[in-house]
C-alpha positions in Angstrom: 0.0 0.0 0.0 2.8 2.4 0.9 4.5 1.7 -2.5 1.3 2.4 -4.3 0.7 5.6 -2.4 4.3 6.7 -3.1 3.9 5.9 -6.8 0.7 8.0 -7.0 2.3 10.9 -5.3 5.3 10.8 -7.6 3.1 10.6 -10.6 0.9 13.5 -9.3 4.1 15.6 -8.8 5.4 14.8 -12.3 2.0 15.4 -13.9 1.6 18.8 -12.1 5.1 20.1 -13.2 4.8 18.6 -16.7 1.4 20.2 -17.1 2.7 23.6 -16.1 5.7 23.2 -18.4 3.4 22.4 -21.3 1.3 25.5 -20.6 4.5 27.6 -20.7 5.5 25.9 -24.0 2.1 26.8 -25.4 2.9 30.4 -24.7 6.2 30.0 -26.5 8.2 30.1 -23.3 11.1 27.6 -23.3 11.6 25.7 -20.1 14.0 23.2 -18.5 14.0 21.0 -15.4 15.4 22.5 -12.2 16.7 21.1 -8.9 14.3 20.5 -6.1 14.3 19.8 -2.3 15.0 16.1 -1.6 12.2 14.0 -0.2 14.3 13.2 2.9 17.6 13.8 4.6 19.2 17.1 5.8 20.1 18.6 2.4 18.1 21.5 1.0 18.8 20.7 -2.7 18.8 17.7 -4.9 22.1 18.7 -6.6 25.5 17.4 -5.6 26.8 20.8 -4.4 27.6 21.1 -0.7 26.1 24.3 0.6 24.2 25.0 -2.6 23.7 28.8 -2.7 20.3 28.6 -4.4 18.7 25.3 -3.4 15.8 24.1 -5.6 16.1 27.2 -7.9 18.7 26.3 -10.5 18.8 24.1 -13.6 19.8 20.4 -13.3 22.4 20.8 -16.0 24.9 23.4 -17.2 23.5 22.9 -20.7 20.2 24.5 -19.8 20.7 27.4 -22.2 21.2 25.1 -25.1 18.6 22.5 -24.2 15.6 24.6 -22.9 12.7 23.9 -25.2 9.0 24.3 -26.0 8.9 20.8 -27.5 6.1 18.8 -25.8 7.9 15.5 -26.3 11.1 16.7 -24.7 9.1 18.2 -21.8 7.2 15.0 -21.1 10.5 13.0 -21.3 12.3 15.3 -18.8 9.5 15.1 -16.2 9.1 11.4 -16.7 12.8 11.0 -15.9 12.8 13.6 -13.0 9.2 13.6 -11.6 10.0 16.1 -8.8 12.0 18.6 -10.9 11.2 22.2 -10.5 10.6 24.5 -13.5 13.3 26.8 -14.9 12.5 29.5 -17.5 15.4 31.1 -19.4 15.2 34.9 -19.8 16.2 37.2 -22.6 14.3 35.2 -25.2 10.6 35.8 -25.0 10.7 37.9 -21.8 13.0 39.5 -19.3 12.2 39.5 -15.6 12.6 42.2 -12.9 13.4 40.4 -9.7 12.8 42.6 -6.6 12.4 42.1 -2.8 8.8 41.2 -1.9 8.3 44.5 0.0 9.3 46.5 -3.0 7.1 44.3 -5.2 4.1 44.8 -3.1 4.6 48.6 -3.2 5.0 48.5 -7.0 1.7 46.5 -7.4 -0.1 49.0 -5.2 1.1 51.9 -7.4 0.4 50.0 -10.6 -3.2 49.4 -9.5 -3.6 53.0 -8.3 -2.3 54.5 -11.5 -3.8 51.9 -13.8 -0.4 51.1 -15.3 0.3 48.1 -17.6 1.6 45.0 -15.9 2.2 41.5 -17.0 2.7 38.2 -15.1 4.0 38.5 -11.6 5.2 35.6 -9.4 6.2 35.3 -5.8 9.3 33.3 -4.9 8.8 31.9 -1.4 7.2 35.2 -0.2 10.7 36.7 -0.4 11.0 38.0 -4.0 8.6 39.2 -6.6 9.2 38.4 -10.3 7.8 40.9 -12.9 7.7 39.5 -16.4 8.2 42.1 -19.1 8.9 42.1 -22.9 12.6 41.2 -23.6 15.1 43.8 -24.5 16.9 41.1 -26.6 20.6 42.0 -27.3 20.7 45.7 -28.1 23.7 47.5 -29.7 24.1 49.7 -26.6 25.0 46.7 -24.5 27.0 48.7 -22.0 23.9 50.5 -20.9 22.3 47.2 -19.8 23.1 44.4 -17.5 22.3 40.8 -17.4 22.1 39.3 -13.9 22.8 35.7 -12.8 20.8 34.5 -9.9 23.3 35.3 -7.1 24.7 38.6 -8.6 23.7 42.2 -7.9 25.5 44.6 -10.3 27.8 47.0 -8.4 27.0 49.8 -10.8 23.3 49.8 -10.1 23.3 51.6 -6.8 20.0 53.4 -7.2 17.9 50.3 -7.2 18.6 48.4 -3.9 17.9 44.7 -4.3 16.8 44.8 -7.9 18.0 42.2 -10.4 17.2 42.3 -14.2 17.2 38.8 -15.6 17.7 39.0 -19.3 20.2 37.3 -21.7 22.1 34.4 -20.1 20.0 34.2 -17.0 16.9 32.4 -15.8 14.2 32.3 -13.1 12.5 29.5 -11.2 8.8 29.4 -12.1 5.5 28.3 -10.6 4.5 25.7 -9.3 8.1 25.0 -8.2 8.6 23.9 -4.6 11.4 25.4 -2.5 13.0 24.2 0.8 11.4 24.8 4.2 7.8 24.6 2.9 8.1 27.5 0.5 7.0 27.6 -3.1 6.7 29.7 -6.2 3.3 30.9 -7.2 1.6 33.4 -9.5 0.3 36.7 -8.1 -0.8 37.5 -11.7 -0.8 34.5 -14.0 0.2 34.8 -17.7 -2.7 35.6 -20.0 -3.0 32.6 -22.3 -5.0 34.5 -24.8 -2.4 37.2 -25.2 0.6 36.8 -27.5 3.6 36.1 -25.3 1.5 36.0 -22.2 0.7 39.8 -22.1 4.2 41.4 -21.5 4.5 45.1 -20.9 7.3 47.4 -22.0 10.2 47.0 -19.5 11.3 50.6 -19.4 8.0 52.0 -18.0 7.9 49.3 -15.4 11.6 49.8 -14.5 10.8 53.3 -13.3 8.0 52.1 -11.0 10.1 49.2 -9.6 13.2 51.4 -9.1 11.1 53.9 -7.0 9.6 51.0 -5.0 13.0 49.5 -4.3 14.3 52.9 -3.0 11.2 53.5 -0.8 11.3 49.9 0.6 15.0 50.2 1.4 14.5 53.6 3.1 11.8 52.1 5.3 13.8 49.0 6.2 
């Protein structure tokens, strides 16, 4: 009976993640399997790194940038092989992501609602960070005026936006319904609009102003 129950739970977890990945693929959003919290033991992440700096929120392979796909067959195969894998979405392709502290994100959402500003999908990462999905900037000619942020990096030159990260080319985010250590998870505050091309993504520069102000205000109040 325990074996049957365990098998059902494993299948449910696989089906849930695979279904979400297939929904992202239908939007044209490439995805890739991510690490996840182990079922037992004292480790926070399923990867082999001791003291993983980002447990449950990174790709399972260094080849993620090359292999991320919208192919349903690949997605089904990946989650059949890794039933508990989290979901990783590469940025700088279909969308970029502004990644801010939750307090700043909440302020930004209040202002957006108050001023009736355009906003796209927004996710919460463990209640600690908010992810604002925006149209991608791609790879502009004035590359020096932009920065691409890896998950554990905060650019030293961006001092006016405390705690903000702009995930674009060569970066990624962990996506709903991924599960994080210590009972946390990743969930949508505003889900992608399936009827809208690209999921309904706003211009990043307009939203950048709002998020920058919110980050400054939240840092001043901390």
